[in-house]
C-alpha positions as CSV (number, residue, x, y, z in Angstrom):
1,M,-64.9,56.1,33.1
2,P,-65.7,59.9,32.5
3,F,-68.8,60.7,30.7
4,R,-69.9,64.1,29.3
5,T,-72.3,66.1,31.5
6,W,-74.6,68.7,29.9
7,I,-75.9,71.3,32.5
8,A,-79.4,72.4,31.7
9,G,-80.9,75.5,33.0
10,C,-83.3,75.3,35.9
11,A,-86.8,76.7,35.4
12,M,-87.9,79.3,37.8
13,V,-91.0,78.2,39.7
14,A,-93.5,80.8,40.8
15,T,-94.6,80.5,44.5
16,A,-98.4,80.5,44.9
17,A,-101.2,79.0,46.9
18,L,-101.6,75.5,45.5
19,S,-104.8,74.0,47.0
20,V,-108.0,74.2,45.0
21,S,-110.1,71.4,46.7
22,N,-109.5,68.2,48.5
23,A,-111.1,64.8,48.4
24,S,-111.4,62.9,51.6
25,A,-109.6,59.6,51.9
26,E,-111.8,56.6,52.7
27,T,-112.0,52.9,52.9
28,V,-114.6,51.2,50.7
29,T,-116.2,47.8,51.4
30,V,-116.5,45.8,48.3
31,E,-120.1,45.0,47.1
32,P,-121.2,42.5,44.7
33,G,-120.5,43.7,41.0
34,Q,-117.7,46.1,42.1
35,S,-114.2,46.2,40.7
36,L,-111.3,48.5,41.2
37,W,-112.4,50.2,38.0
38,T,-115.9,50.8,39.2
39,I,-114.7,52.0,42.6
40,A,-112.1,54.4,41.0
41,H,-114.7,55.7,38.5
42,S,-117.2,56.4,41.2
43,H,-114.7,58.5,43.0
44,G,-113.5,60.4,39.8
45,L,-110.1,58.7,40.0
46,P,-107.8,56.9,37.6
47,V,-107.9,53.2,38.2
48,Q,-104.0,53.0,38.5
49,L,-104.1,55.4,41.3
50,V,-106.4,53.1,43.2
51,E,-104.3,50.0,42.2
52,D,-101.2,51.7,43.6
53,A,-103.0,52.5,46.8
54,N,-103.8,48.8,47.3
55,P,-100.7,46.8,46.3
56,D,-101.9,43.8,48.1
57,V,-105.2,43.5,46.3
58,N,-105.6,41.4,43.3
59,P,-107.6,43.5,40.8
60,Q,-108.8,40.2,39.1
61,N,-110.1,38.7,42.3
62,L,-111.7,41.2,44.5
63,P,-113.6,39.4,47.3
64,I,-117.0,40.7,48.3
65,G,-116.6,42.3,51.8
66,S,-113.0,43.1,51.4
67,S,-111.7,46.7,52.0
68,V,-110.2,48.8,49.3
69,K,-108.4,52.2,50.2
70,V,-109.4,55.1,48.0
71,P,-106.5,57.6,48.1
72,E,-106.9,61.2,49.0
73,V,-106.0,63.7,46.3
74,E,-105.5,67.4,46.1
75,N,-106.2,69.4,43.1
76,V,-103.4,71.8,42.3
77,T,-103.4,74.7,39.8
78,V,-100.4,74.6,37.5
79,K,-98.4,77.8,37.7
80,R,-95.6,78.9,35.2
81,G,-92.6,76.8,35.4
82,D,-94.5,73.8,37.1
83,T,-93.8,70.2,36.1
84,L,-95.3,67.0,37.4
85,F,-91.9,66.2,39.1
86,L,-91.7,69.6,40.8
87,L,-95.5,69.5,42.0
88,G,-94.8,65.9,43.4
89,K,-91.7,66.9,45.0
90,R,-93.4,69.8,47.0
91,F,-95.8,67.3,48.4
92,G,-93.4,64.4,48.8
93,V,-94.9,62.3,46.1
94,S,-93.0,60.3,43.4
95,T,-93.2,61.1,39.7
96,S,-94.6,57.7,39.1
97,E,-97.4,58.5,41.4
98,M,-98.1,61.8,39.7
99,L,-98.2,60.2,36.5
100,A,-100.6,57.6,37.6
101,A,-102.9,60.2,39.1
102,N,-102.9,62.2,35.9
103,P,-103.1,59.7,33.0
104,A,-104.7,62.2,30.6
105,V,-102.1,64.8,31.2
106,N,-99.2,65.4,28.9
107,P,-96.2,65.6,31.4
108,L,-94.1,67.3,28.8
109,N,-96.7,70.2,28.2
110,L,-98.5,71.1,31.4
111,Q,-100.8,74.0,30.7
112,V,-100.7,77.0,33.0
113,G,-104.0,77.3,34.8
114,S,-104.9,73.7,34.4
115,T,-105.4,71.4,37.3
116,V,-103.4,68.3,38.2
117,R,-104.1,65.7,41.0
118,V,-101.6,65.1,43.8
119,P,-102.0,61.9,45.8
120,V,-101.7,63.1,49.5
121,G,-102.2,61.6,53.0
122,P,-100.3,58.8,54.9
123,S,-100.8,56.2,52.2
124,R,-98.6,57.7,49.5
125,S,-95.0,56.6,49.1
126,S,-92.2,58.9,49.8
127,H,-90.0,60.3,46.9
128,V,-87.0,61.2,49.0
129,P,-84.4,63.3,47.2
130,Q,-81.4,62.2,49.1
131,A,-78.1,60.7,48.4
132,H,-79.3,57.4,49.8
133,V,-82.9,56.2,49.7
134,A,-84.1,54.4,52.8
135,A,-84.6,50.7,52.7
136,S,-88.3,51.2,53.3
137,T,-88.8,53.2,50.1
138,P,-90.5,51.2,47.4
139,A,-88.0,49.8,44.9
140,T,-90.0,51.1,42.0
141,S,-89.7,54.6,43.4
142,S,-86.0,54.4,44.1
143,E,-85.3,52.9,40.6
144,L,-87.2,55.8,39.0
145,Y,-85.7,58.4,41.2
146,W,-82.0,57.5,40.5
147,L,-82.7,56.6,36.6
148,E,-84.3,60.0,35.9
149,H,-81.5,61.8,37.8
150,V,-78.7,59.9,35.9
151,I,-80.4,60.6,32.7
152,H,-80.7,64.3,33.3
153,A,-77.1,64.5,34.6
154,E,-75.5,62.4,31.6
155,A,-77.8,63.3,28.7
156,G,-80.1,66.1,29.6
157,G,-79.4,68.0,26.5
158,E,-79.9,65.1,24.2
159,P,-82.9,63.8,22.1
160,L,-85.3,61.8,24.0
161,Q,-84.1,58.6,22.2
162,A,-80.6,59.2,23.5
163,Q,-81.9,59.7,27.1
164,I,-83.9,56.5,26.9
165,A,-80.7,54.7,25.6
166,V,-78.7,56.0,28.7
167,G,-81.4,54.4,30.8
168,D,-81.1,51.3,28.7
169,V,-77.3,51.1,29.5
170,I,-78.1,51.3,33.3
171,M,-80.7,48.6,32.9
172,H,-78.3,46.3,30.8
173,R,-75.6,46.7,33.5
174,I,-78.0,45.5,36.3
175,Q,-78.9,42.4,33.9
176,A,-75.1,41.7,33.1
177,G,-74.0,41.5,36.7
178,G,-70.9,42.9,38.2
179,Y,-72.0,46.6,38.1
180,G,-74.7,46.4,40.9
181,N,-78.1,44.9,41.4
182,T,-80.1,48.2,41.5
183,V,-80.1,51.5,39.5
184,Q,-78.6,53.2,42.5
185,Q,-75.8,50.7,43.0
186,V,-75.0,51.0,39.2
187,V,-74.9,54.8,39.2
188,F,-72.7,54.9,42.3
189,Q,-70.4,52.1,41.4
190,V,-66.7,52.7,42.1
191,S,-64.1,50.9,40.2
192,D,-60.3,51.4,40.8
193,G,-61.0,54.2,43.2
194,H,-63.3,56.1,40.7
195,Y,-66.9,56.6,40.2
196,Q,-68.1,55.2,36.9
197,F,-70.1,58.4,36.2
198,E,-68.8,61.8,36.1
199,S,-72.1,63.3,37.2
200,V,-71.6,61.4,40.6
201,A,-68.1,62.6,41.1
202,N,-69.0,66.3,40.5
203,G,-72.3,66.1,42.3
204,Y,-74.6,66.9,39.3
205,I,-76.4,63.7,39.9
206,Y,-78.5,65.6,42.5
207,S,-79.6,68.1,40.1
208,Q,-83.2,68.3,39.1
209,P,-84.6,66.2,36.2
210,D,-87.2,67.5,34.0
211,A,-90.5,65.8,32.5
212,Q,-88.6,64.6,29.5
213,N,-86.0,62.9,31.7
214,V,-88.8,61.2,33.7
215,Q,-90.4,60.0,30.5
216,A,-87.1,58.6,29.4
217,A,-86.5,56.8,32.7
218,L,-90.1,55.3,32.5
219,D,-89.6,54.0,29.1
220,A,-86.3,52.3,30.0
221,L,-87.9,50.8,33.1
222,N,-90.8,49.7,31.0
223,G,-88.4,47.8,28.6
224,D,-88.1,50.3,25.7
225,D,-84.7,49.0,24.6
226,V,-83.3,51.3,21.8
227,V,-79.8,50.1,22.1
228,P,-79.8,46.3,22.7
229,G,-76.6,45.1,24.5
230,A,-75.1,48.5,25.0
231,L,-73.1,48.7,28.3
232,V,-71.2,52.0,27.7
233,F,-72.0,55.4,26.2
234,Y,-69.6,58.2,25.4
235,N,-69.3,61.6,23.5
236,P,-66.6,61.1,20.8
237,S,-65.6,64.8,20.9
238,E,-65.0,64.5,24.7
239,T,-63.4,61.2,24.9
240,P,-59.5,60.8,24.8
241,S,-58.2,59.0,21.7
242,G,-56.6,56.4,23.9
243,S,-59.7,55.4,25.8
244,W,-60.6,51.8,25.9
245,V,-64.3,52.7,25.0
246,W,-63.2,53.3,21.2
247,S,-62.5,49.6,20.7
248,Q,-65.8,48.4,21.9
249,P,-68.4,47.3,19.3
250,V,-70.7,50.2,18.4
251,V,-74.4,49.5,18.8
252,S,-75.9,53.0,17.8
253,K,-75.1,56.7,17.6
254,I,-77.9,58.9,18.9
255,G,-77.4,62.6,19.1
256,H,-73.8,63.4,20.3
257,L,-73.7,59.9,22.1
258,V,-72.2,56.7,20.9
259,F,-73.6,53.5,22.6
260,A,-71.4,50.4,22.5
261,K,-71.0,47.0,24.0
């Protein structure tokens, strides 16, 4: 089913020296009274970043004498055109990790000259911008990667709510079954010899998302369902009058897009 693709302009990113200072990675032995929060706070790090670096640790049951990894971070000065996505991409860090490392930063309004943290070192997960994500890549990283890309490719010029709704459609298809079990499988589904998304067929799926697309993907992944039950979306001005989608029950119209069951 062909979907409208909006092509957004790519921001020019200045090339400059990035590093300001580094914090050494280390392993901490848990002492009485310590928690992930106190460990993170003592190192000047967001607790979410420390939790992400220790996926096998139960933050509610931190045994005395156990080991906790304190991730290494690099402080980076924001240059004109930078986004959390772009900065993370330079260091091979996922956008979700960038957001976790910078909870007080507004990803839609990075201030030139301000400093953001970038998790670095061997413990970070890889946010690989390739057509197929390796099986070793964490599922959450892969899901976010493809969801933010399809949102950008299919609804990049639409309001944030419409972008979230596009993400919701992908998530609904996973839940419904028959479309694929992951975001990547749904996005790259082939039916009757045709890709289900025009942006996959024309290659625009690999174009670069912006911070708003990332936020929309995160909202959809976190269950912000703005179009309950919707399995399709289309732009009426771009959809042939004989298309089957016109007969589907409409859930909502947001921006230029209609969302239907």
